[in-house]
PDB file with one MODEL, atoms N, CA, C and O in Angstrom:
MODEL        1
ATOM      1  N   MET A   1      95.318  45.427  95.373  1.00  0.00           N
ATOM      2  CA  MET A   1      95.509  46.628  96.199  1.00  0.00           C
ATOM      3  C   MET A   1      96.239  47.708  95.398  1.00  0.00           C
ATOM      4  O   MET A   1      97.073  47.417  94.540  1.00  0.00           O
ATOM      5  N   ASP A   2      95.902  48.950  95.702  1.00  0.00           N
ATOM      6  CA  ASP A   2      96.501  50.065  94.979  1.00  0.00           C
ATOM      7  C   ASP A   2      97.993  50.165  95.284  1.00  0.00           C
ATOM      8  O   ASP A   2      98.410  50.076  96.439  1.00  0.00           O
ATOM      9  N   LYS A   3      98.787  50.352  94.235  1.00  0.00           N
ATOM     10  CA  LYS A   3     100.246  50.367  94.424  1.00  0.00           C
ATOM     11  C   LYS A   3     100.719  51.591  95.194  1.00  0.00           C
ATOM     12  O   LYS A   3     101.764  51.545  95.842  1.00  0.00           O
ATOM     13  N   THR A   4      99.964  52.686  95.132  1.00  0.00           N
ATOM     14  CA  THR A   4     100.385  53.886  95.861  1.00  0.00           C
ATOM     15  C   THR A   4      99.861  53.867  97.282  1.00  0.00           C
ATOM     16  O   THR A   4     100.443  54.486  98.173  1.00  0.00           O
ATOM     17  N   LEU A   5      98.754  53.154  97.499  1.00  0.00           N
ATOM     18  CA  LEU A   5      98.121  53.157  98.809  1.00  0.00           C
ATOM     19  C   LEU A   5      98.893  52.298  99.799  1.00  0.00           C
ATOM     20  O   LEU A   5      99.039  52.667 100.964  1.00  0.00           O
ATOM     21  N   PHE A   6      99.387  51.150  99.339  1.00  0.00           N
ATOM     22  CA  PHE A   6     100.027  50.224 100.280  1.00  0.00           C
ATOM     23  C   PHE A   6     101.303  50.786 100.910  1.00  0.00           C
ATOM     24  O   PHE A   6     101.442  50.727 102.131  1.00  0.00           O
ATOM     25  N   PRO A   7     102.241  51.328 100.127  1.00  0.00           N
ATOM     26  CA  PRO A   7     103.448  51.923 100.743  1.00  0.00           C
ATOM     27  C   PRO A   7     103.084  53.058 101.685  1.00  0.00           C
ATOM     28  O   PRO A   7     103.740  53.253 102.707  1.00  0.00           O
ATOM     29  N   LEU A   8     102.049  53.803 101.350  1.00  0.00           N
ATOM     30  CA  LEU A   8     101.604  54.901 102.204  1.00  0.00           C
ATOM     31  C   LEU A   8     101.196  54.387 103.567  1.00  0.00           C
ATOM     32  O   LEU A   8     101.507  55.007 104.584  1.00  0.00           O
ATOM     33  N   ALA A   9     100.504  53.263 103.598  1.00  0.00           N
ATOM     34  CA  ALA A   9     100.068  52.694 104.875  1.00  0.00           C
ATOM     35  C   ALA A   9     101.280  52.267 105.693  1.00  0.00           C
ATOM     36  O   ALA A   9     101.320  52.489 106.903  1.00  0.00           O
ATOM     37  N   SER A  10     102.268  51.656 105.041  1.00  0.00           N
ATOM     38  CA  SER A  10     103.465  51.211 105.759  1.00  0.00           C
ATOM     39  C   SER A  10     104.238  52.415 106.294  1.00  0.00           C
ATOM     40  O   SER A  10     104.761  52.383 107.408  1.00  0.00           O
ATOM     41  N   VAL A  11     104.305  53.466 105.497  1.00  0.00           N
ATOM     42  CA  VAL A  11     105.035  54.665 105.912  1.00  0.00           C
ATOM     43  C   VAL A  11     104.360  55.306 107.113  1.00  0.00           C
ATOM     44  O   VAL A  11     105.025  55.678 108.080  1.00  0.00           O
ATOM     45  N   SER A  12     103.037  55.435 107.054  1.00  0.00           N
ATOM     46  CA  SER A  12     102.332  56.072 108.175  1.00  0.00           C
ATOM     47  C   SER A  12     102.454  55.226 109.428  1.00  0.00           C
ATOM     48  O   SER A  12     102.506  55.752 110.540  1.00  0.00           O
ATOM     49  N   LYS A  13     102.501  53.893 109.242  1.00  0.00           N
ATOM     50  CA  LYS A  13     102.671  53.007 110.399  1.00  0.00           C
ATOM     51  C   LYS A  13     104.046  53.231 111.024  1.00  0.00           C
ATOM     52  O   LYS A  13     104.175  53.287 112.247  1.00  0.00           O
ATOM     53  N   ALA A  14     105.063  53.356 110.189  1.00  0.00           N
ATOM     54  CA  ALA A  14     106.419  53.581 110.686  1.00  0.00           C
ATOM     55  C   ALA A  14     106.521  54.950 111.352  1.00  0.00           C
ATOM     56  O   ALA A  14     107.201  55.104 112.367  1.00  0.00           O
ATOM     57  N   VAL A  15     105.845  55.939 110.778  1.00  0.00           N
ATOM     58  CA  VAL A  15     105.890  57.292 111.338  1.00  0.00           C
ATOM     59  C   VAL A  15     105.240  57.319 112.714  1.00  0.00           C
ATOM     60  O   VAL A  15     105.773  57.926 113.643  1.00  0.00           O
ATOM     61  N   SER A  16     104.086  56.663 112.849  1.00  0.00           N
ATOM     62  CA  SER A  16     103.427  56.663 114.159  1.00  0.00           C
ATOM     63  C   SER A  16     104.255  55.901 115.173  1.00  0.00           C
ATOM     64  O   SER A  16     104.305  56.289 116.340  1.00  0.00           O
ATOM     65  N   ALA A  17     104.910  54.821 114.755  1.00  0.00           N
ATOM     66  CA  ALA A  17     105.755  54.064 115.677  1.00  0.00           C
ATOM     67  C   ALA A  17     106.920  54.934 116.146  1.00  0.00           C
ATOM     68  O   ALA A  17     107.283  54.910 117.322  1.00  0.00           O
ATOM     69  N   THR A  18     107.505  55.703 115.222  1.00  0.00           N
ATOM     70  CA  THR A  18     108.605  56.592 115.580  1.00  0.00           C
ATOM     71  C   THR A  18     108.131  57.693 116.517  1.00  0.00           C
ATOM     72  O   THR A  18     108.811  58.029 117.486  1.00  0.00           O
ATOM     73  N   ALA A  19     106.959  58.253 116.225  1.00  0.00           N
ATOM     74  CA  ALA A  19     106.421  59.329 117.064  1.00  0.00           C
ATOM     75  C   ALA A  19     106.163  58.827 118.477  1.00  0.00           C
ATOM     76  O   ALA A  19     106.467  59.519 119.449  1.00  0.00           O
ATOM     77  N   ILE A  20     105.605  57.627 118.595  1.00  0.00           N
ATOM     78  CA  ILE A  20     105.339  57.051 119.918  1.00  0.00           C
ATOM     79  C   ILE A  20     106.653  56.817 120.652  1.00  0.00           C
ATOM     80  O   ILE A  20     106.761  57.108 121.843  1.00  0.00           O
ATOM     81  N   ALA A  21     107.648  56.292 119.947  1.00  0.00           N
ATOM     82  CA  ALA A  21     108.945  56.036 120.567  1.00  0.00           C
ATOM     83  C   ALA A  21     109.572  57.340 121.058  1.00  0.00           C
ATOM     84  O   ALA A  21     110.172  57.378 122.132  1.00  0.00           O
ATOM     85  N   LEU A  22     109.433  58.403 120.273  1.00  0.00           N
ATOM     86  CA  LEU A  22     109.991  59.696 120.675  1.00  0.00           C
ATOM     87  C   LEU A  22     109.279  60.231 121.909  1.00  0.00           C
ATOM     88  O   LEU A  22     109.924  60.757 122.816  1.00  0.00           O
ATOM     89  N   MET A  23     107.961  60.103 121.953  1.00  0.00           N
ATOM     90  CA  MET A  23     107.202  60.595 123.108  1.00  0.00           C
ATOM     91  C   MET A  23     107.590  59.837 124.371  1.00  0.00           C
ATOM     92  O   MET A  23     107.775  60.435 125.431  1.00  0.00           O
ATOM     93  N   VAL A  24     107.710  58.529 124.256  1.00  0.00           N
ATOM     94  CA  VAL A  24     108.101  57.711 125.406  1.00  0.00           C
ATOM     95  C   VAL A  24     109.512  58.095 125.845  1.00  0.00           C
ATOM     96  O   VAL A  24     109.807  58.152 127.039  1.00  0.00           O
ATOM     97  N   ASP A  25     110.381  58.358 124.863  1.00  0.00           N
ATOM     98  CA  ASP A  25     111.763  58.712 125.159  1.00  0.00           C
ATOM     99  C   ASP A  25     111.838  60.034 125.919  1.00  0.00           C
ATOM    100  O   ASP A  25     112.651  60.182 126.831  1.00  0.00           O
ATOM    101  N   GLN A  26     110.997  60.990 125.547  1.00  0.00           N
ATOM    102  CA  GLN A  26     111.047  62.306 126.182  1.00  0.00           C
ATOM    103  C   GLN A  26     110.503  62.251 127.606  1.00  0.00           C
ATOM    104  O   GLN A  26     110.927  63.033 128.456  1.00  0.00           O
ATOM    105  N   GLU A  27     109.575  61.345 127.875  1.00  0.00           N
ATOM    106  CA  GLU A  27     108.967  61.289 129.200  1.00  0.00           C
ATOM    107  C   GLU A  27     109.929  60.749 130.248  1.00  0.00           C
ATOM    108  O   GLU A  27     109.856  61.131 131.416  1.00  0.00           O
ATOM    109  N   SER A  28     110.826  59.865 129.838  1.00  0.00           N
ATOM    110  CA  SER A  28     111.717  59.247 130.825  1.00  0.00           C
ATOM    111  C   SER A  28     112.917  60.141 131.132  1.00  0.00           C
ATOM    112  O   SER A  28     113.769  59.775 131.942  1.00  0.00           O
TER     113      SER A  28
ENDMDL
END
């Protein structure tokens, strides 16, 4: 696997998880 691609996938996964958590937080 590409060394630059894998961390990017983990970062985007963490970013989307944070974004979802923020959206849920704002709704309540």
